[in-house]
N, C-alpha and C positions, 0 to 999 in steps of 0.2 A: 621616559620609561626605563632607559638603561640605568639611570641613577637609582630609580626605585628598586630595580633588581639587585643592584649592588648594596643597597641599604637594607633590603629585606621587605618586611610588610609595611603597609601604610602607617601602622601604629608606631613601629620603630622609626620610620621616616619622620613622623610628626615629632617624636622625642628629639631626634637629631636636629630638625629644623628649629625647634624651640631653643635648644642649647646653642646652636650656631647663631641664631638671631640675638639671643641675650649676650653672647660673646661679642658680636659686632657692635651692639649698643654700648657695651662696656668699654670697648675701644674708643668709640666716638664721644661718649659722655661718662668718663670714669668717675667723676664726683657724684653725679646723680645715681649711676648704677651702683656705686659703692654704698651709698646711703640706703638705696632700695634693698640691696643684698644684705646689709647689716640689719635692717628692719625685719625683713622676712626671716632671716636667720634667728633673730631674737623671738619672733612669733612662733617659730617651729622648734624652739629649744624645749627639751624635756622640762616639765614643770608640774603643776597640779594635774594637768592633763598629759597623758602619754603622747608620744609622737604618733602612735597608732590612732588614738582618738582624734588628734588634730588633723590627720590625713582623712579620716572619715568625715569630719566636719567640712574640710576643704572640698572633698568630693561632692558633698551635698550642695555646697554653694556653687561649685563649678557646674553641676547639673542644672541648678536653678538658673544660672546665668547663661547656660547653653554655650559654655566656653570649651570647645573641643580639646584644645591644647592642655588646658588645666584638668579636664576630665582624665585624659590619658596620663598626665604627670602625676595626679593624685591617686589614680588607680594603681599606678606603679608603686607609689609610696605606701598605699594601703597593703598591697601584696608584700612589699619588702618588709613591712612592719608586722607581718604575720596575720593579717586579717583573713578570715575565712569567708566563703561565699555567703553564709547566713548573715554575718556582720555587714558585709557590703550590701546585700539585698535589703536588710533592715534600714540602713542609711538611705538607700534608694527609695524605699517605701515612705519614709518620713519626708524626703524631698518631694516625692510625688504628691503626698497629701498637701503639701504647701504650694508646690509649683505646678500641679496639674499635669495635663497632657504633654505640654512642652518639655517638662523635666523628665517625664516618663519616656518620651520618645527617645531622648538621649540615653536613658538608662537601659532600655531594652535593645538598643542597637550598639552604641559605642562601649558601654560597660561590658556587655556580653563579649564583644570583640576583644576587649582588653583582657578579660578573664581567660579566654581561649589562648590569646597571644602570650600572656605572661605565665600561664600555667606550665607551658612547656619551654618557654623562651629563656628563662634565667635559672633553671634548675630548682626553683622553688615550686611548691605545689599548694594550691588552695583547696580545701575540702568543702 
């Protein structure tokens, strides 16, 4: 509990835990982690799709997979790339149409928490 207070919210704690875990894995398995990071870096490079569009796609996949760490990570990416609430909600709707109630349950809880957290947490605002 004390560590949670030092880190802030559960959302910020999850981002920290993910980054720490990836750092530990990189130390233990540098060749594998390096290849993984190179691959994901290439996937998220600006191309025919913008980084904003790629994070919206990744958010939808994360919701469908019910991967809470990825939901938080890609919500942060969406907001950092300038997504507004309507764009995020539209991606949520498409995911819900495909993934049903399980995807929507993550969307109406964790996505909402992230919007509230990141709206005031990093100086950016989503409309």
